[in-house]
C-alpha positions as CSV (number, residue, x, y, z in Angstrom):
1,M,70.1,-67.4,-4.9
2,T,73.4,-65.4,-4.9
3,N,72.8,-62.0,-3.7
4,Q,74.5,-60.3,-6.9
5,R,73.7,-56.3,-5.5
6,E,75.2,-56.9,-2.8
7,E,78.3,-58.1,-3.3
8,A,79.1,-57.0,-6.6
9,G,78.7,-53.6,-4.4
10,A,76.2,-52.0,-7.1
11,A,73.3,-51.9,-9.4
12,S,72.4,-52.6,-12.5
13,G,69.3,-51.6,-14.9
14,P,67.7,-48.6,-16.5
15,L,68.1,-46.5,-13.2
16,S,71.8,-47.5,-12.4
17,G,73.0,-44.3,-10.5
18,V,70.0,-42.7,-9.8
19,K,70.2,-41.7,-6.3
20,V,67.3,-41.5,-4.2
21,I,66.6,-40.6,-1.0
22,D,63.5,-42.0,0.6
23,I,61.9,-40.3,3.6
24,T,58.9,-42.2,3.2
25,A,56.7,-45.5,5.3
26,V,53.6,-47.4,5.0
27,L,53.0,-48.7,1.5
28,M,52.4,-45.9,-0.9
29,G,55.9,-43.8,-1.2
30,P,57.7,-47.2,-0.7
31,S,56.0,-48.8,-3.3
32,A,57.0,-45.9,-6.1
33,T,60.5,-46.2,-4.4
34,Q,60.5,-50.2,-4.6
35,M,59.5,-49.8,-8.5
36,L,62.8,-47.2,-8.7
37,A,65.3,-49.4,-7.1
38,D,63.7,-52.8,-8.6
39,L,65.0,-50.8,-11.7
40,G,68.4,-50.0,-10.5
41,A,68.4,-46.8,-8.3
42,D,70.4,-46.5,-4.5
43,V,67.1,-46.3,-3.1
44,I,68.3,-45.0,1.1
45,K,65.4,-45.6,2.8
46,I,65.6,-42.9,5.9
47,E,63.5,-44.7,9.1
48,P,62.9,-42.4,12.3
49,P,64.0,-43.9,15.3
50,G,61.3,-46.4,15.5
51,G,61.6,-47.5,11.8
52,D,59.0,-47.7,9.1
53,A,55.2,-48.5,11.0
54,T,54.4,-51.9,9.1
55,R,58.0,-53.1,10.4
56,K,55.8,-54.3,12.9
57,I,52.3,-55.4,11.2
58,G,51.4,-59.4,11.1
59,P,53.9,-62.4,11.1
60,G,57.9,-61.2,11.8
61,G,56.9,-57.9,13.5
62,D,57.7,-59.1,16.7
63,E,60.9,-58.3,14.3
64,R,59.8,-55.7,13.2
65,M,60.1,-57.1,9.7
66,G,56.6,-58.5,8.9
67,P,55.4,-59.4,5.7
68,I,53.7,-56.0,5.0
69,F,57.2,-54.2,5.1
70,L,59.0,-56.9,3.5
71,G,56.6,-56.7,0.3
72,V,57.9,-53.1,-0.6
73,N,61.4,-52.2,0.7
74,R,63.2,-54.9,-1.0
75,N,66.3,-53.6,-3.2
76,K,67.0,-50.2,-0.6
77,R,69.2,-49.9,1.7
78,S,68.4,-48.8,5.4
79,M,69.7,-45.8,7.7
80,V,68.5,-44.6,10.7
81,L,68.3,-40.9,11.1
82,N,66.5,-38.3,13.9
83,L,65.6,-36.0,11.3
84,K,64.4,-34.2,14.8
85,E,68.1,-33.6,15.9
86,A,70.2,-30.7,14.2
87,A,72.7,-33.4,13.5
88,G,70.2,-35.6,12.2
89,R,69.2,-33.1,9.3
90,E,72.9,-32.0,9.2
91,V,73.6,-35.5,7.4
92,L,70.1,-35.6,5.1
93,L,71.7,-32.8,4.0
94,R,74.8,-34.0,3.2
95,L,73.0,-36.9,1.6
96,V,71.2,-34.7,-0.8
97,A,74.2,-32.8,-1.9
98,D,74.4,-35.2,-4.9
99,A,71.1,-36.6,-5.3
100,D,68.7,-38.0,-7.4
101,V,65.9,-37.6,-6.4
102,L,63.5,-36.9,-2.8
103,T,60.5,-38.1,-2.4
104,Y,58.8,-38.1,1.2
105,N,54.5,-38.7,2.0
106,V,54.5,-36.4,5.5
107,R,51.9,-33.4,4.5
108,P,54.0,-30.7,3.8
109,A,53.8,-28.8,6.6
110,A,56.0,-31.5,8.1
111,M,59.0,-31.1,6.1
112,Q,58.5,-27.0,6.5
113,R,59.0,-28.0,10.4
114,L,62.3,-30.1,9.2
115,G,63.4,-27.3,7.6
116,L,63.8,-29.4,4.2
117,T,61.2,-27.4,1.7
118,Y,62.4,-27.6,-1.4
119,E,63.9,-24.5,-1.6
120,V,66.6,-25.0,1.0
121,L,67.1,-28.4,-1.1
122,S,67.4,-27.2,-4.2
123,E,69.7,-24.3,-2.9
124,I,71.9,-27.0,-2.2
125,N,71.0,-29.1,-5.3
126,P,69.7,-27.3,-7.9
127,R,69.3,-30.6,-10.2
128,L,67.2,-32.4,-7.5
129,V,64.1,-33.6,-7.1
130,Y,61.7,-33.3,-4.9
131,V,58.6,-35.5,-4.9
132,G,55.6,-35.0,-2.0
133,M,53.0,-38.1,-2.3
134,F,50.6,-37.2,0.2
135,G,46.4,-36.7,1.2
136,F,45.3,-33.5,-1.1
137,S,47.0,-30.7,-3.6
138,Q,48.1,-28.0,-1.5
139,K,46.2,-25.6,-2.9
140,G,42.4,-26.4,-2.2
141,R,40.4,-26.3,1.3
142,Y,41.5,-30.1,2.3
143,G,45.6,-29.1,1.5
144,P,46.1,-29.4,5.5
145,S,44.0,-32.9,6.3
146,P,45.8,-36.2,7.2
147,A,44.6,-39.0,4.1
148,F,44.9,-42.9,4.6
149,D,43.8,-44.8,1.9
150,D,40.6,-46.0,2.9
151,L,39.7,-42.1,3.3
152,I,40.8,-41.5,-0.6
153,Q,38.2,-44.6,-1.4
154,A,35.6,-42.9,0.7
155,A,36.3,-39.4,-0.5
156,T,36.0,-40.8,-4.5
157,A,33.0,-42.7,-3.7
158,M,34.6,-46.2,-4.5
159,P,32.5,-47.3,-1.8
160,S,29.7,-45.6,-3.2
161,A,30.3,-47.7,-6.8
162,M,31.0,-51.3,-4.6
163,A,27.5,-50.4,-3.1
164,A,25.6,-50.1,-6.2
165,S,26.9,-53.2,-7.9
166,V,26.8,-55.5,-5.1
167,D,24.1,-55.0,-2.5
168,G,23.5,-51.6,-1.7
169,T,26.0,-51.1,1.2
170,P,29.3,-49.2,0.5
171,R,32.1,-51.3,1.0
172,F,36.1,-50.9,0.4
173,V,37.9,-52.2,-2.3
174,P,39.8,-55.1,-0.1
175,I,43.3,-53.7,-1.1
176,N,45.5,-50.7,-0.6
177,L,43.5,-49.7,-4.4
178,V,44.6,-45.9,-3.5
179,D,48.2,-46.6,-1.7
180,R,48.9,-49.4,-5.1
181,S,47.9,-47.2,-7.6
182,V,49.5,-43.5,-6.4
183,G,52.8,-45.0,-5.7
184,L,52.7,-46.6,-9.1
185,Y,51.9,-43.1,-10.9
186,A,54.5,-41.7,-8.7
187,F,56.8,-43.7,-9.6
188,G,55.9,-42.4,-13.3
189,V,56.6,-39.4,-12.2
190,I,59.8,-39.2,-11.1
191,A,60.9,-40.8,-13.7
192,S,59.1,-37.9,-16.3
193,A,60.5,-35.0,-13.9
194,L,64.9,-37.1,-14.4
195,Y,64.0,-37.1,-18.6
196,A,63.1,-33.0,-17.9
197,R,66.0,-32.5,-16.0
198,S,68.5,-34.8,-18.6
199,R,66.9,-31.7,-21.4
200,T,66.8,-29.1,-18.7
201,G,69.8,-29.6,-16.4
202,K,67.8,-28.5,-13.7
203,G,65.2,-30.3,-10.8
204,Q,62.2,-29.6,-9.6
205,R,59.6,-30.3,-7.1
206,V,56.4,-32.1,-7.8
207,D,53.9,-32.9,-5.9
208,V,51.5,-36.2,-6.1
209,P,48.0,-35.7,-4.2
210,M,46.3,-38.6,-3.8
211,F,42.6,-37.3,-4.1
212,E,43.2,-36.0,-7.5
213,T,45.1,-38.7,-8.8
214,M,42.1,-41.0,-7.7
215,V,39.2,-39.0,-8.8
216,P,39.9,-39.4,-12.3
217,Y,40.3,-43.3,-11.8
218,L,36.3,-43.4,-10.7
219,L,35.8,-40.7,-13.1
220,G,36.8,-42.3,-16.2
221,D,34.2,-45.1,-15.7
222,H,31.6,-43.5,-13.9
223,L,30.9,-40.0,-14.9
224,Y,29.4,-41.8,-17.9
225,G,26.6,-39.8,-19.4
226,Q,27.2,-36.9,-17.3
227,K,30.8,-36.7,-19.6
228,F,28.6,-34.3,-21.6
229,V,27.7,-31.3,-21.0
230,P,24.8,-31.1,-20.8
231,G,24.1,-34.4,-19.4
232,R,23.2,-37.2,-21.6
233,G,22.3,-39.7,-19.6
234,E,22.8,-40.9,-15.7
235,Y,25.8,-41.7,-13.4
236,G,27.4,-45.1,-13.8
237,Y,29.2,-47.4,-15.9
238,P,26.1,-49.5,-16.7
239,R,28.5,-53.2,-17.6
240,L,30.8,-52.2,-14.2
241,L,28.1,-51.5,-12.2
242,S,25.7,-54.9,-12.8
243,S,25.2,-56.7,-9.7
244,A,25.7,-59.5,-11.8
245,R,29.3,-58.8,-12.9
246,R,30.6,-61.4,-11.2
247,P,33.2,-64.8,-11.6
248,F,30.2,-67.3,-12.7
249,R,29.7,-70.7,-11.0
250,T,29.8,-73.6,-12.9
251,K,29.1,-77.2,-11.8
252,D,32.2,-77.3,-10.2
253,A,34.1,-74.1,-9.6
254,Y,33.8,-70.5,-10.4
255,V,35.4,-68.9,-13.6
256,C,35.2,-65.7,-15.3
257,C,34.8,-65.1,-19.1
258,V,34.3,-61.9,-21.1
259,I,31.1,-62.2,-23.2
260,Y,31.6,-58.3,-24.3
261,Q,32.7,-57.7,-28.1
262,D,30.1,-58.8,-31.1
263,H,31.6,-61.4,-32.3
264,H,32.0,-62.9,-28.3
265,W,28.3,-63.1,-28.3
266,K,28.1,-64.6,-31.8
267,A,30.4,-67.3,-30.4
268,F,29.1,-67.9,-27.6
269,L,25.7,-68.3,-29.1
270,E,26.5,-71.0,-31.5
271,I,28.3,-72.7,-28.6
272,L,24.5,-72.5,-27.1
273,G,22.8,-73.8,-30.4
274,M,20.9,-70.3,-30.2
275,S,22.5,-68.5,-32.7
276,D,19.4,-66.9,-34.1
277,M,18.9,-65.0,-30.7
278,L,21.4,-62.3,-32.5
279,V,19.1,-61.7,-35.1
280,N,16.0,-62.0,-32.4
281,D,16.9,-60.5,-29.3
282,P,17.0,-56.4,-29.3
283,R,19.5,-55.9,-26.1
284,L,22.4,-58.0,-28.3
285,K,22.1,-55.6,-31.1
286,S,24.9,-53.6,-29.9
287,I,27.2,-53.7,-27.4
288,T,25.8,-49.9,-26.0
289,S,22.1,-51.9,-25.9
290,R,24.6,-55.1,-24.1
291,T,25.4,-52.1,-22.0
292,N,21.9,-50.7,-21.1
293,H,20.9,-54.3,-20.3
294,A,24.3,-56.2,-18.4
295,D,21.7,-57.4,-15.5
296,E,19.9,-59.4,-17.7
297,L,22.5,-60.3,-20.1
298,N,24.8,-61.6,-17.5
299,A,21.9,-63.7,-15.6
300,F,21.5,-65.7,-18.8
301,V,25.1,-66.2,-18.8
302,E,25.5,-67.5,-15.6
303,K,22.2,-69.7,-16.0
304,H,24.0,-71.3,-18.8
305,L,27.3,-71.4,-17.4
306,A,26.0,-73.5,-14.4
307,Q,25.1,-76.1,-16.9
308,K,29.0,-77.6,-17.4
309,T,31.8,-78.2,-15.1
310,T,34.8,-75.5,-15.4
311,A,37.2,-77.2,-17.4
312,E,34.5,-78.1,-19.8
313,W,33.6,-74.1,-20.6
314,R,37.6,-73.2,-20.4
315,E,37.9,-76.0,-23.3
316,L,35.0,-74.6,-25.5
317,L,35.6,-70.6,-24.5
318,K,38.9,-70.5,-25.9
319,S,38.4,-72.9,-28.9
320,A,36.1,-69.9,-29.8
321,D,38.2,-67.0,-28.9
322,I,36.3,-65.9,-25.8
323,P,38.6,-64.6,-22.9
324,V,38.1,-66.8,-20.1
325,F,39.6,-68.1,-16.7
326,P,39.2,-70.0,-13.9
327,V,38.7,-67.7,-11.0
328,H,42.0,-68.3,-8.7
329,T,42.0,-68.0,-4.4
330,F,45.8,-66.9,-3.1
331,E,46.9,-70.8,-2.6
332,T,46.3,-70.9,-6.1
333,L,48.1,-68.4,-7.9
334,L,50.5,-69.2,-6.2
335,Q,51.0,-72.3,-8.2
336,D,49.9,-71.3,-11.5
337,G,51.3,-72.5,-14.2
338,H,52.2,-69.6,-16.7
339,L,53.9,-67.4,-13.3
340,E,55.6,-70.8,-13.4
341,D,57.1,-70.9,-16.7
342,I,58.6,-67.6,-16.2
343,G,59.9,-67.8,-13.0
344,F,57.8,-65.5,-11.2
345,F,58.1,-66.3,-8.1
346,R,61.0,-67.1,-6.2
347,H,62.1,-67.7,-2.6
348,E,65.0,-65.3,-0.9
349,E,66.7,-65.9,1.8
350,V,66.6,-62.8,4.8
351,P,70.0,-63.3,6.7
352,G,68.6,-63.9,10.7
353,L,64.8,-63.7,8.7
354,G,65.0,-67.1,6.7
355,A,63.3,-67.3,3.3
356,I,60.5,-65.5,2.0
357,R,58.8,-65.1,-1.3
358,E,59.8,-62.8,-3.8
359,T,58.0,-61.6,-7.0
360,A,60.0,-60.5,-10.4
361,V,60.4,-57.0,-11.8
362,P,57.1,-57.5,-14.4
363,S,58.7,-55.3,-17.0
364,E,61.7,-57.8,-19.3
365,W,64.0,-55.6,-20.0
366,H,66.2,-56.7,-23.3
367,G,68.4,-54.3,-23.9
368,T,69.0,-52.6,-19.8
369,P,68.2,-55.5,-17.7
370,P,68.4,-55.0,-13.8
371,T,69.8,-57.8,-12.4
372,G,70.6,-58.9,-8.7
373,Y,69.0,-58.6,-5.2
374,R,69.0,-57.1,-2.1
375,P,67.1,-58.5,0.6
376,P,64.8,-56.0,2.5
377,P,66.7,-54.4,5.1
378,R,66.8,-54.9,8.7
379,I,66.3,-50.8,10.5
380,G,68.9,-49.7,10.3
381,Q,71.3,-52.0,8.4
382,H,73.2,-49.6,6.1
383,S,73.2,-46.1,8.9
384,V,77.2,-47.1,9.5
385,E,77.8,-47.9,5.5
386,V,76.1,-44.9,4.3
387,L,77.8,-42.1,7.1
388,R,80.9,-43.9,5.8
389,E,80.4,-43.0,2.3
390,L,79.7,-39.2,3.1
391,G,83.3,-38.9,4.9
392,Y,82.4,-39.2,8.5
393,D,84.8,-41.3,10.3
394,D,84.4,-44.0,13.1
395,A,84.8,-40.9,16.0
396,Q,81.9,-39.3,14.6
397,I,79.7,-42.1,13.8
398,G,80.0,-43.1,17.1
399,T,78.9,-39.6,18.3
400,F,75.9,-40.4,16.3
401,L,75.4,-44.0,17.2
402,A,75.8,-43.0,21.3
403,A,73.4,-39.7,20.9
404,G,70.3,-41.3,18.9
405,V,70.9,-39.2,15.7
406,T,71.4,-42.4,13.7
407,A,71.5,-46.7,14.7
408,E,72.2,-49.6,13.3
409,S,70.5,-53.2,13.2
410,P,71.7,-55.1,15.9
411,S,73.3,-58.4,14.0
412,H,75.2,-55.9,11.9
413,A,76.0,-54.4,14.9
414,A,77.8,-57.3,16.5
415,A,78.9,-58.0,13.0
416,A,81.0,-54.9,12.7
417,A,82.7,-55.7,16.4
418,A,83.7,-58.6,15.9
419,T,85.1,-57.2,12.2
420,P,89.1,-56.8,12.2
421,Q,90.2,-53.4,11.6
422,D,91.4,-53.5,8.6
423,A,89.1,-55.3,7.3
424,A,86.3,-53.7,4.4
425,P,83.2,-51.8,6.2
426,L,80.0,-52.7,6.6
């Protein structure tokens, strides 16, 4: 595909014109800033000389362009800055002067050591929205502690919920649920802070702690009877904790069907020729009674679904307006017909790396649609470009490169050496 954004030199979309200084790494922060970049923000990813750690994970890691990194860093520019050096810090302060947002996901104490607190940066730019993503609120005893996805899953009882619903063994959810969820929440927080600034003219500091963000995720479902004071029942939403709540085996595969509301059960029992159960079985009396007997009723559904093929059930249940879907694998998800209809997956060329699979921006904008595409950057790919935008001349940039204050990707350094003096800068 044509790289419209690289050619035009500017993004479009609802956040076009917003400048984001992104001092985040790994997954949580980069996922938030990729959402901003997808909607048109100019996200300048600040990386240490060694680069984001996820660059080295998985195939392509030897080139520091691994799949986890590629998944959360498109539409950004990469600039290497050694923030432990005074010159690197000074470059960052110059970047902050006209930035709209600065994001980070190290612990606040690290920003303090670098001299990059909100108090310092807001003196330079009072309109700055300064957003930190880290483990715990700084007001509590866990404040100084490090945190990763698995740790916050454990802290919010997710493995215990998995144990209750499976085989009694605590397990982590097999996706980076916390990092991605907190990143999504941080994206909304940043957009909200920008809206507040549009009304007040002032920026602000916002903390987005992982633990406190995820506690309502878990308790929203599983506080259940203990939502009341005094309690009116036990912890745990029985429908979600049912050991039988899983895709159902059919004659030839697995299917998910949600037989949940009154009309779902009426339609399903009509298909089975067992409509009299609605009157005769007290478990089916209401959604409350069905919830209390979730294990038994899921087992009932499972027994009957095993008697027909997935295709047969899909046709029968769709006709009855019961939500139904076959269980995808990773491979078949890429072949999904609906996603093919809307062009959700596409191949994009990354210079020096080859083609990668990309997903579409999931929101569909009818007034300010984001257009164009910038491939995930090589480490330091835009260092020189950004320094020139800040007003540094070639001699100063050369000094920064020689001193290790910044760096540029080897491929771009070679291109620069071959570029005539009167050509446009990288």
